[in-house]
C-alpha positions as CSV (number, residue, x, y, z in Angstrom):
1,M,0.0,-0.1,0.1
2,E,1.3,3.3,-1.1
3,L,0.3,6.5,0.8
4,T,0.2,10.0,-0.6
5,V,1.4,12.6,1.9
6,Y,0.8,16.3,1.4
7,L,3.6,18.4,3.1
8,A,2.2,21.6,4.3
9,G,4.8,24.2,5.7
10,Q,7.1,26.9,4.8
11,I,8.9,26.9,1.5
12,H,12.1,28.8,2.6
13,D,14.4,25.7,3.3
14,D,14.7,22.2,2.1
15,W,12.8,20.4,4.9
16,R,10.9,18.6,2.4
17,G,13.9,17.1,0.7
18,E,15.4,15.9,4.0
19,L,12.0,14.2,4.9
20,K,11.8,12.7,1.5
21,S,15.3,11.3,1.8
22,K,14.7,10.0,5.3
23,A,11.5,8.3,4.0
24,K,13.5,6.7,1.2
25,Q,16.2,5.4,3.6
26,K,13.3,3.7,5.6
27,N,11.8,2.2,2.4
28,L,8.4,3.8,3.1
29,P,6.3,3.5,0.2
30,L,5.1,7.1,0.1
31,T,4.5,9.6,-2.5
32,F,4.7,13.3,-1.7
33,V,2.9,16.5,-2.8
34,A,3.2,19.9,-1.7
35,P,2.3,23.5,-2.2
36,Q,4.3,25.3,-4.9
37,T,7.7,25.7,-3.4
38,N,8.9,28.1,-6.1
39,H,8.3,31.3,-4.2
40,D,8.4,33.4,-7.4
41,R,6.1,31.0,-9.4
42,S,3.8,31.0,-6.4
43,D,3.6,34.8,-6.2
44,N,3.4,35.4,-10.0
45,V,1.0,32.7,-11.0
46,G,-1.8,34.9,-11.3
47,D,-0.1,37.5,-13.5
48,D,1.3,34.4,-15.5
49,I,-2.0,32.9,-16.2
50,L,-4.6,35.8,-16.1
51,G,-2.3,38.6,-17.3
52,E,-0.7,41.5,-15.5
53,Q,-3.1,42.6,-12.6
54,P,-3.8,46.3,-12.0
55,G,-2.0,46.3,-8.4
56,N,-0.5,44.4,-5.7
57,V,-4.0,43.6,-3.9
58,Y,-5.2,42.0,-7.3
59,K,-2.0,40.4,-8.0
60,D,-2.1,38.6,-4.6
61,D,-5.8,37.8,-5.0
62,A,-5.3,36.2,-8.3
63,A,-2.3,34.3,-7.3
64,S,-3.9,33.1,-4.0
65,S,-7.1,31.8,-5.9
66,I,-4.9,29.7,-8.2
67,N,-2.5,28.5,-5.2
68,N,-5.7,27.5,-3.2
69,L,-7.2,25.6,-6.0
70,R,-3.9,23.6,-6.3
71,T,-3.8,23.1,-2.7
72,Q,-7.3,21.7,-2.5
73,V,-6.9,19.3,-5.3
74,L,-3.6,17.9,-4.1
75,M,-4.8,17.7,-0.4
76,Q,-8.0,15.9,-1.5
77,K,-5.9,13.3,-3.2
78,S,-3.6,12.9,-0.2
79,D,-4.0,10.2,2.5
80,V,-2.3,11.9,5.2
81,V,-1.0,15.7,5.8
82,I,2.2,16.5,7.7
83,A,2.2,20.2,8.7
84,L,5.5,21.5,9.7
85,F,5.9,24.5,11.9
86,G,9.4,26.0,12.4
87,E,10.8,28.7,14.6
88,K,12.2,30.9,11.9
89,Y,9.3,31.9,9.6
90,K,5.7,33.2,10.0
91,Q,3.4,30.1,9.6
92,W,0.2,31.4,8.3
93,N,0.0,29.1,5.2
94,T,0.9,26.2,7.4
95,A,-1.9,27.0,9.8
96,M,-4.3,27.4,7.0
97,D,-3.4,24.2,5.3
98,A,-3.4,22.2,8.7
99,S,-6.9,23.6,9.5
100,T,-8.1,22.8,6.0
101,A,-6.7,19.2,6.2
102,I,-8.5,18.9,9.6
103,T,-11.7,20.2,8.5
104,M,-11.5,17.7,5.3
105,N,-11.0,14.9,7.9
106,K,-7.6,14.1,6.4
107,P,-5.3,12.3,9.0
108,T,-3.0,15.0,10.2
109,I,0.3,15.2,11.8
110,V,1.5,18.4,13.2
111,V,5.4,18.9,13.6
112,R,6.2,21.8,15.8
113,P,9.0,22.5,18.3
114,E,8.6,22.8,22.0
115,S,8.8,26.5,21.8
116,L,5.4,26.7,19.9
117,I,3.3,24.3,22.0
118,H,1.4,27.2,23.5
119,P,0.6,29.0,20.4
120,L,-0.4,26.0,18.5
121,K,-2.2,24.2,21.4
122,E,-5.7,24.3,19.8
123,L,-4.4,23.2,16.4
124,S,-2.4,20.4,18.0
125,N,-5.6,19.3,20.0
126,K,-7.4,18.9,16.6
127,A,-4.7,17.0,14.7
128,N,-4.4,13.2,14.9
129,V,-0.8,13.5,16.1
130,T,1.6,16.1,17.2
131,V,5.3,15.5,17.2
132,E,8.5,17.8,17.5
133,T,10.6,16.3,14.8
134,V,10.1,15.2,11.2
135,D,11.8,11.9,12.2
136,Q,8.9,11.3,14.7
137,A,6.5,12.0,11.9
138,L,8.0,9.5,9.7
139,D,8.1,7.0,12.7
140,V,4.2,7.6,12.9
141,L,3.8,6.9,9.1
142,N,6.1,3.8,9.5
143,Y,4.0,2.4,12.3
144,I,1.1,2.2,9.8
145,Y,3.2,-0.4,8.0
146,E,3.9,-2.6,11.0
């Protein structure tokens, strides 16, 4: 059985690549999907598809509509969602994706450091599992196959 895992979280470092590499080392039969990780493509997709917008508010609105559609399609096709919260970046999109996954009844694993226990307490309470590291999230998925 192969699972599709949606990787929600910031796009400013290679945490997804590290997670994929670790999953491969563990021989986990997982396929990964994610939000658009090319920041410029994500920001400009509205202009790229619909043409230049008349201002930044319209540009952001057009891009967010297309990005939200992409996220919805990929998340609906996923079996599990891993939502990673780190300490360095604002995590608005991660919170939105995790909340969406929970609302869609997708099994959801929240990864967050100890320093974010308090600000994420309600979200963690709604998720199926909350862990502190990517390795722990992979161990949870590995447990499915035991």
